[in-house]
C-alpha positions in Angstrom: 0.0 0.0 0.0 1.2 3.6 -0.7 0.1 7.1 0.1 0.4 8.3 -3.5 -2.1 10.8 -4.9 -4.1 9.5 -7.9 -2.6 10.5 -11.1 0.9 10.8 -9.7 3.9 8.5 -10.2 6.5 7.2 -7.8 9.3 7.7 -10.4 9.7 8.9 -13.8 6.9 8.7 -16.4 6.5 5.3 -17.9 5.5 5.4 -21.5 2.6 3.0 -22.3 3.4 -0.2 -24.0 0.6 -2.2 -25.7 -2.8 -1.6 -24.1 -5.8 -3.5 -25.7 -7.8 -1.2 -27.9 -11.1 0.0 -26.4 -13.5 0.0 -29.3 -16.2 2.7 -29.6 -18.2 0.6 -32.0 -21.7 -0.7 -31.5 -20.7 -4.4 -31.3 -17.1 -4.4 -30.2 -15.2 -7.7 -30.4 -15.4 -9.3 -27.1 -12.2 -9.4 -25.0 -11.1 -10.5 -21.5 -11.5 -7.6 -19.0 -8.8 -9.1 -16.7 -6.2 -8.9 -19.5 -7.1 -5.2 -20.1 -6.2 -4.5 -16.5 -3.0 -6.5 -16.7 -1.9 -4.5 -19.7 -2.3 -1.3 -17.8 -0.3 -2.7 -14.9 2.5 -3.4 -17.3 2.2 -0.1 -19.0 2.1 2.2 -15.9 3.0 0.0 -12.9 3.7 2.9 -10.5 0.6 4.9 -11.1 -2.2 4.7 -8.5 -5.0 2.4 -9.5 -7.2 2.5 -6.4 -7.2 4.8 -3.3 -9.3 4.9 -0.2 -8.7 7.3 2.7 -5.0 7.5 3.3 -4.2 4.2 1.5 -3.7 3.5 -2.1 -2.4 0.7 -4.4 -0.6 1.0 -7.7 -1.5 -0.7 -10.9 1.3 -3.2 -10.3 0.1 -3.9 -6.8 -3.5 -4.3 -8.0 -2.4 -6.8 -10.7 -0.4 -8.9 -8.2 -3.3 -8.9 -5.7 -5.7 -10.0 -8.4 -3.4 -12.9 -9.2 -3.2 -13.9 -5.6 -7.0 -13.8 -5.2 -7.5 -15.8 -8.4 -4.9 -18.3 -7.5 -6.4 -18.8 -4.0 -9.9 -19.4 -5.5 -8.5 -21.9 -7.9 -6.5 -23.6 -5.0 -9.9 -24.0 -3.2 -11.4 -25.7 -6.2 -13.8 -22.8 -7.1 -14.1 -23.3 -10.8 -14.9 -20.7 -13.5 -18.6 -19.7 -13.7 -19.1 -20.6 -10.0 -19.6 -17.8 -7.6 -18.5 -16.0 -4.4 -20.4 -13.4 -2.4 -19.2 -10.1 -0.9 -21.1 -8.3 1.9 -19.1 -5.4 3.2 -18.6 -1.7 3.2 -16.6 -0.1 0.4 -12.8 -0.7 0.7 -9.8 -1.4 -1.3 -10.0 -5.1 -0.3 -13.6 -5.3 -1.6 -12.6 -4.1 -5.0 -9.5 -6.4 -5.0 -11.6 -9.4 -4.2 -14.1 -8.5 -6.9 -11.4 -8.0 -9.6 -9.4 -11.1 -8.5 -12.5 -13.3 -8.9 -12.9 -11.8 -12.4 -9.4 -13.0 -13.2 -10.4 -16.5 -12.2 -13.7 -16.1 -14.2 -15.6 -16.7 -10.9 -18.9 -14.7 -10.7 -19.4 -12.2 -7.9 -22.6 -11.7 -5.9 -22.2 -8.2 -4.3 -24.8 -8.0 -1.5 -26.1 -4.9 0.2 -25.1 -4.8 3.9 -28.2 -2.6 4.6 -30.6 -5.5 4.2 -31.7 -7.7 7.0 -29.4 -10.6 8.0 -32.1 -13.1 6.9 -32.3 -11.5 3.5 -28.5 -11.5 3.1 -28.3 -15.2 4.1 -31.0 -16.0 1.6 -29.2 -14.2 -1.2 -25.9 -15.9 -0.4 -27.7 -19.3 -0.6 -29.4 -18.4 -3.8 -26.2 -17.3 -5.5 -24.5 -20.6 -4.8 -21.5 -18.8 -3.4 -18.6 -21.1 -2.5 -17.0 -18.4 -0.2 -18.2 -15.2 1.4 -16.1 -12.1 1.9 -17.3 -9.6 4.6 -16.1 -7.0 7.0 -16.2 -7.7 10.7 -19.3 -5.6 11.4 -21.4 -7.5 8.8 -20.0 -10.9 9.7 -20.9 -10.4 13.4 -24.4 -9.2 12.5 -25.0 -12.2 10.3 -23.7 -14.6 13.0 -25.8 -13.0 15.7 -29.0 -13.4 13.6 -28.4 -16.7 11.9 -25.4 -18.5 13.5 -22.4 -19.6 11.4 -22.9 -19.5 7.6 -22.8 -22.8 5.7 -20.0 -21.5 3.5 -16.5 -20.3 4.6 -16.1 -16.6 5.4 -13.0 -14.4 5.0 -12.9 -11.0 6.7 -11.4 -7.9 5.2 -10.7 -6.5 8.7 -10.6 -9.4 11.1 -9.8 -13.1 11.5 -9.5 -15.2 9.4 -8.1 -12.2 7.5 -8.0 -11.5 3.8 -4.2 -11.4 3.8 -3.8 -14.7 5.6 -6.3 -16.3 3.2 -4.4 -15.2 0.1 -1.8 -17.4 -1.5 1.8 -16.2 -1.0 3.1 -13.1 -2.9 4.0 -14.1 -6.5 1.3 -16.7 -6.8 0.0 -17.0 -10.3 -3.3 -18.4 -11.3 -4.0 -20.7 -14.2 -5.1 -18.6 -17.2 -8.8 -18.6 -17.9 -10.4 -17.1 -20.9 -14.0 -16.3 -20.1 -16.8 -16.7 -22.6 -19.1 -13.7 -23.4 -22.1 -15.6 -21.9 -20.4 -16.6 -18.7 -21.8 -15.0 -15.6 -19.8 -12.0 -14.5 -21.8 -10.9 -11.5 -25.2 -11.5 -9.8 -26.8 -8.3 -8.5 -29.8 -8.7 -6.3 -32.7 -6.3 -6.8 -34.6 -7.0 -3.6 -35.4 -9.7 -1.1 -36.4 -8.9 2.4 -38.9 -11.8 2.3 -39.6 -14.6 -0.2 -37.2 -15.6 -2.9 -34.5 -13.0 -3.8 -34.2 -12.0 -7.4 -30.6 -12.1 -8.7 -29.8 -10.4 -12.0 -27.1 -12.3 -13.8 -25.0 -10.0 -15.9 -22.7 -11.9 -18.4 -19.2 -10.9 -19.4 -20.4 -9.5 -22.6 -22.6 -7.0 -20.8 -19.9 -5.8 -18.5 -17.4 -5.7 -21.4 -19.9 -3.4 -23.2 -19.9 -1.1 -20.1 -16.1 -1.0 -20.3 -16.3 0.2 -24.0 -18.1 3.4 -23.0 -14.9 4.8 -21.4 -13.4 6.9 -24.2 -16.8 8.3 -25.3 -17.3 9.8 -21.9 -13.9 11.2 -21.5 -12.2 8.5 -19.4 -8.5 7.9 -20.1 -5.3 7.1 -18.3 -5.4 10.5 -16.5 -9.0 10.1 -15.3 -9.7 10.2 -11.5 -13.1 8.8 -10.7 -14.6 9.6 -7.3 -16.9 6.8 -6.1 -19.2 7.5 -3.3 -22.0 5.0 -4.0 -21.6 1.4 -2.7 -19.7 -1.2 -4.7 -22.6 -3.7 -4.5 -24.6 -1.4 -6.8 -24.6 -1.6 -10.6 -24.9 2.2 -10.5 -21.3 2.3 -9.1 -19.9 -0.5 -11.3 -20.8 1.2 -14.5 -18.4 4.0 -13.6 -15.7 1.8 -12.0 -15.2 -0.5 -15.0 -14.8 2.2 -17.7 -12.3 3.9 -15.5 -10.2 0.8 -15.0 -10.6 -0.1 -18.7 -8.8 3.1 -19.7 -6.2 2.9 -17.0 -7.5 5.7 -14.8 -7.6 5.9 -11.0 -10.5 5.0 -8.7 -10.9 7.0 -5.4 -13.3 5.3 -3.0 -15.4 7.1 -0.5 -16.9 4.5 1.9 -19.5 6.8 3.4 -21.1 9.7 1.6 -21.1 13.1 3.2 -21.7 16.1 1.0 -19.1 18.4 2.4 -16.5 15.7 2.7 -17.2 14.7 -0.9 -16.4 18.3 -2.1 -13.3 18.4 0.0 -12.1 15.1 -1.5 -13.0 16.0 -5.1 -11.0 19.2 -4.8 -8.0 17.4 -3.2 -7.7 14.5 -5.7 -8.7 16.7 -8.7 -11.6 14.4 -9.6 -12.4 14.3 -13.3 -15.4 11.9 -13.2 -18.1 10.8 -10.7 -21.4 8.9 -10.6 -24.0 10.3 -8.1 -27.7 9.5 -7.6 -30.0 12.6 -7.6 -30.3 12.8 -3.8 -26.6 13.2 -3.6 -26.6 16.0 -6.1 -29.4 17.6 -4.1 -27.4 17.5 -0.8 -24.2 18.7 -2.5 -25.8 21.7 -4.3 -27.7 22.7 -1.1 -24.4 23.3 0.8 -24.0 27.0 1.5 -20.3 26.8 0.8 -20.5 24.9 -2.5 -19.0 27.8 -4.5 -15.8 27.8 -2.4 -14.5 24.5 -3.8 -12.4 24.2 -6.9 -14.1 21.6 -9.1 -12.5 22.7 -12.4 -10.9 19.3 -13.0 -14.3 17.7 -13.6 -14.8 16.5 -17.2 -18.0 14.5 -16.7 -20.6 13.8 -14.1 -23.2 11.0 -14.3 -26.5 10.1 -12.7 -28.9 7.1 -12.8 -31.1 5.0 -10.6 -33.8 7.6 -9.6 -35.8 10.4 -11.0 -33.6 13.5 -11.6 -35.6 16.8 -11.3 -35.1 19.2 -14.2 -34.6 22.1 -11.8 -31.8 20.2 -10.0 -30.1 19.3 -13.4 -30.3 23.0 -14.3 -28.6 24.0 -11.0 -25.8 21.4 -11.5 -25.2 22.7 -15.0 -25.1 26.3 -13.8 -22.6 25.9 -10.9 -20.6 22.7 -11.4 -18.0 22.5 -14.1 -17.9 19.7 -16.6 -20.6 17.8 -18.5 -23.7 16.2 -16.9 -25.0 12.9 -18.4 -28.1 11.0 -17.1 -28.5 7.3 -17.9 -31.9 5.7 -17.9 -31.9 1.9 -17.9 -32.1 -1.1 -15.7 -29.6 -3.4 -14.0 -31.2 -6.1 -16.1 -30.0 -4.3 -19.2 -32.0 -4.0 -22.3 -32.1 -0.6 -23.9 -30.5 2.6 -22.4 -31.5 6.2 -22.9 -28.8 8.9 -22.5 -29.4 12.6 -21.8 -26.4 14.8 -22.3 -27.9 17.6 -20.2 -25.1 20.0 -21.1 -25.9 19.6 -24.8 -29.7 19.3 -24.6 -30.6 22.0 -22.0 -34.1 22.3 -23.4 -34.8 18.6 -22.6 -34.0 18.4 -18.9 -37.5 17.0 -18.2 -36.6 13.9 -20.2 -34.3 11.0 -19.8 -32.8 11.5 -23.2 -32.4 9.6 -26.5 -32.0 5.9 -27.0 -28.3 5.1 -27.0 -26.8 4.4 -30.4 -27.7 0.9 -31.5 -30.3 0.5 -28.8 -33.9 -0.3 -29.6 -36.5 1.3 -27.2 -40.2 0.7 -27.8 -43.4 1.4 -25.9 -46.1 -1.3 -25.5 -49.6 -1.5 -24.0 -50.9 -4.0 -21.5 -51.6 -6.5 -24.3 -48.0 -6.3 -25.6 -48.8 -4.3 -28.6 -46.7 -1.3 -29.7 -48.5 2.0 -29.0 -49.2 4.6 -31.6 -46.7 7.4 -32.2 -47.1 10.0 -29.5 -48.9 7.6 -27.1 -47.7 6.4 -23.7 -46.8 2.8 -22.9 -44.5 0.5 -21.0 -40.8 1.0 -21.9 -39.1 -2.1 -23.3 -35.6 -2.2 -24.6 -33.0 -4.2 -26.5 -29.3 -3.7 -27.2 -26.6 -5.7 -28.9 -24.9 -6.9 -25.7 -26.2 -4.9 -22.7 -28.6 -7.7 -21.7 -28.9 -9.8 -18.5 -28.8 -13.6 -19.0 -31.8 -13.8 -16.7 -32.8 -13.9 -13.0 -30.8 -16.5 -11.2 -32.8 -19.6 -10.5 -36.0 -17.8 -11.6 -37.0 -18.9 -15.1 -40.6 -17.8 -14.7 -39.5 -14.3 -13.5 -37.1 -14.1 -16.4 -39.8 -14.9 -18.9 -42.2 -12.4 -17.4 -39.5 -9.7 -17.8 -39.1 -10.3 -21.5 -41.0 -9.1 -24.6 -40.1 -10.6 -28.0 -40.4 -9.1 -31.4 -38.7 -9.5 -34.7 -36.3 -12.1 -33.3 -35.2 -9.7 -30.6 -35.4 -10.2 -26.8 -36.5 -7.0 -25.1 -36.4 -6.4 -21.4 -39.5 -4.8 -19.8 -38.9 -1.9 -17.4 -42.3 -1.5 -15.8 -42.0 2.2 -16.4 -44.5 4.1 -18.5 -43.1 6.6 -21.0 -43.8 8.8 -24.0 -41.5 9.9 -26.8 -41.7 13.5 -27.9 -41.4 14.7 -31.4 -37.6 14.8 -31.2 -37.3 11.2 -30.0 -36.6 12.1 -26.4 -38.2 9.8 -23.8 -40.2 11.3 -20.9 -41.3 9.0 -18.0 -44.8 9.6 -17.0 -45.5 6.9 -14.4 -44.3 3.6 -13.1 -46.3 0.6 -14.0 -44.8 -1.2 -11.1 -44.9 0.2 -7.6 -41.2 0.2 -7.0 -40.0 3.0 -4.7 -36.6 4.6 -5.5 -35.2 6.1 -2.3 -31.7 7.6 -2.3 -31.0 5.8 -5.5 -31.9 2.4 -4.1 -34.8 0.2 -5.2 -37.4 -0.6 -2.6 -40.2 -3.0 -3.3 -43.5 -2.3 -1.4 -44.4 -6.0 -1.4 -41.4 -6.7 0.7 -42.4 -4.1 3.3 -46.0 -5.1 3.2 -45.1 -8.8 3.9 -43.2 -7.8 7.0 -45.9 -5.4 8.3 -48.6 -8.1 7.9 -46.8 -10.1 10.5 -47.7 -7.5 13.2 -50.5 -8.9 15.3 -52.6 -5.7 15.0 -52.3 -5.4 11.2 -55.2 -6.6 9.1 -54.3 -5.0 5.8 -51.5 -2.8 4.6 -50.4 -0.9 1.5 -47.1 0.8 1.0 -46.6 3.6 -1.5 -43.7 5.9 -2.4 -44.1 9.6 -1.6 -41.9 12.5 -2.7 -39.1 13.3 -0.3 -36.8 16.3 -0.6 -34.0 14.3 1.2 -34.4 10.9 -0.5 -36.3 11.5 -3.7 -39.0 9.1 -2.5 -39.7 7.5 0.8 -42.0 4.6 1.8 -45.3 5.5 3.6 -47.7 2.7 4.9 -51.5 2.7 5.1 -52.7 0.2 7.7 -56.1 -1.2 8.6 -56.0 -2.5 12.2 -57.6 -5.8 13.3 -60.8 -5.3 15.3 -60.2 -4.8 19.0 -56.5 -3.8 18.7 -55.3 -0.5 20.0 -51.7 -0.1 18.8 -51.1 3.3 17.4 -49.3 4.3 14.2 -46.0 5.0 15.8 -45.9 1.6 17.6 -46.6 -0.2 14.3 -43.9 1.9 12.5 -41.3 1.2 15.1 -42.1 -2.5 15.1 -41.8 -2.7 11.4 -38.6 -0.7 11.1 -36.8 -3.0 13.6 -37.4 -5.8 11.1 -36.7 -4.0 7.8 -33.4 -3.2 6.2 -31.9 0.2 6.8 -32.8 1.5 3.3 -36.4 0.0 3.6 -37.6 1.7 6.7 -41.1 3.2 6.6 -41.2 7.0 7.1 -44.8 7.2 8.3 -47.8 4.9 9.1 -51.4 6.1 8.6 -54.3 4.2 10.2 -57.3 4.0 7.8 -60.7 2.3 8.1 -60.3 0.6 4.8 -58.0 0.6 1.7 -59.5 2.0 -1.5 -60.0 -0.8 -4.0 -61.1 -1.3 -7.6 -64.1 -3.3 -8.6 -62.0 -6.4 -8.8 -60.4 -5.9 -5.4 -57.1 -4.3 -6.4 -55.8 -1.7 -4.0 -55.7 1.7 -5.7 -52.4 3.0 -4.6 -52.7 6.1 -6.7 -55.6 7.2 -4.5 -53.5 6.5 -1.4 -50.8 8.8 -2.8 -53.3 11.5 -3.5 -54.8 11.2 0.0 -51.4 11.5 1.6 -50.6 14.5 -0.5 -53.8 16.2 0.6 
């Protein structure tokens, strides 16, 4: 480990040798991501690759650690296409474990520590992980709630330690060339109760993300500031283009708006990915204008609705471009809004990415007429999930087929304007996006129904200045019970994951329903707004 500033070099400048070409084409020839990183390590061994706090590792050190991780996984008999799981806070070791598994062609299931221990254990089991990597706090929480896991655990900051688990320095793994359809990672979309849903992203999909680098200004001098967690696809779509072009990653384990600005100024950050609530908190700081952010080339956002007024403020006061991506972890089609170019379209999520096919369909699966609203479905040449892990029925339900193409359904309702820009008008599904994280009301409702006083419950997302959206529950009590709203809320929040907690509970005599008995959540939202 070193204390080197990203972008600097221990010694004299090392001229690049051969680095695999990063193609900007629509269907780039598939390559091995691990070999791209090895080439950068050979070309610029003394440059910082990853930094976190007062620690950093060079490209040469990263490459050697990746080899040791891969060699250790192979020594344990974990074969290509098998999986490991990681449940920990952001750290250098987290990223090293992820990238080392990639070198062994072992899939990674990055799991959110903010979920309940029961949900985490269910996801580990569903992923088929042969080993779990965790930090001490999360390992202790899992053990307290569930007892020892059925798979071995390695700790990043405890015993048995990550360093003691690794094969000795200089260990070299057997070379593995991954196939484009091999699983790269399994990202879980939800799962407090019931079967978790793991999105299997193949190597071809992640390789496609890596190809985006040059088009968005990433290069060997890029410094990407990461303040969203490493288990999120939102984060990974910025991490991998940075590494693919030989840039430096600066990790911020816990987001704080003022500390973010201080760090961005100190490391001369050129790129970042933030969810809208983070932009809101940063721009709201009274001292925002005091920080030197002139090094920024590009800023990105995804995962949640991004208000046009907030985009406008970012464009006015924060140097560098602003690009919003609209798409799903599952892949399919992506829309891109270059806000600094299309300032008159800030209310939209942009145009379909080049080569992507975005269409709108009605409830019967028919394409809607031009100018009409419909569910957004998308296809792209390679940016497509394999499917939901162990969930063939759910995979089939997420697909729409036409003209030999497999589209992914988003559950969002949108409308194209006369210029081809997509505006989202509603969500067909009831998913809540809070602070950039997906919250599924059904998960929360299932927990709350276990309360002895709850007869019926419906959870809806309501606007929140701090989080973008926040869950609010409407509860019908069982006859004869006296628990108040605060009691029910506190009981539920003790059993929900940190990012799932209910902001408010409202007691109602009955839930509004349609003629066929479906709860009318739109009426609940309107009632709460009034």
